[in-house]
C-alpha positions, -999 to +999 in steps of 0.1 A: -147+767+818-116+750+832-097+722+815-108+698+842-145+707+837-141+702+799-125+668+804-153+658+828-180+670+803-163+652+775-161+620+795-198+622+804-207+627+768-187+596+758-202+576+786-237+587+775-230+576+739-217+542+750-246+536+773-272+545+746-254+523+720-252+493+744-289+494+752-301+501+716-307+464+708-313+449+742-344+429+745-371+450+762-356+483+752-375+508+731-351+504+702-352+466+701-359+454+666-363+489+652-331+489+633-322+467+604-295+442+614-278+418+590-303+392+580-330+407+601-363+405+582-348+387+553-367+354+550-373+330+522-407+338+506-429+309+498-433+312+460-462+293+445-452+267+421-461+273+384-496+261+376-503+256+339-536+255+320-545+245+285-574+252+262-583+230+233-612+232+209-628+208+184-623+217+147-654+198+137-675+230+138-689+221+172-686+241+203-668+213+222-638+224+242-613+211+266-599+230+296-575+221+323-562+246+348-542+226+374-513+211+355-478+210+368-461+215+334-469+229+300-468+194+285-494+182+311-516+211+303-515+203+265-523+166+271-550+174+296-567+199+274-568+175+244-581+147+266-608+170+281-619+180+246-621+145+233-640+134+265-665+162+257-671+146+223-650+170+202-635+157+170-601+168+157-593+186+189-564+211+188-548+232+216-553+269+210-534+281+240-516+274+273-509+298+302-492+297+335-499+317+367-525+339+350-560+339+337-578+333+304-612+335+288-627+318+257-655+333+236-675+315+209-695+331+182-710+318+149-680+301+133-655+322+152-638+320+186-614+342+205-592+337+235-577+363+258-549+358+283-536+380+312-501+381+325-487+375+360-492+412+370-527+416+357-548+386+369-583+397+362-610+374+349-633+404+341-605+418+319-601+386+300-638+382+294-641+417+280-610+412+259-622+379+245-656+393+235-639+423+218-616+400+199-644+377+189-661+408+174-696+394+166-729+402+182-735+366+191-702+360+208-705+347+244-680+336+270-680+298+272-652+294+298-629+316+319-606+310+348-573+314+365-545+290+374-538+310+407-561+329+430-568+364+417 
């Protein structure tokens, strides 16, 4: 192969490389949007705001309870649970738990109660119900309330 042929071949290869590079991200080309570009695909994700819940029970040996699951802050959840318990006719209401962005279940038995909470990665009402019944540990235990502060 002569030196002139090699130069021509080299020039053609360079030209082919530049043509392919130039068209790689042109609208309508096959490669358009197939490569990651700076800031391509990086968007702000809409994160749900924290939603708090509170559970309160009456300590007057009744099965009265208070439950709120749409509070904006932990303090609002505590206040709402106490207010809900008192509105249900409970005496000496006390908060037994608060949770955010998760689920909980409350089980009552004869003179005993148990509450179970999930975390942000395991939001399952079925899990919390089973766990609350297991913690309650009596044959007469039953779920009196269960729910989540976010869709599960």
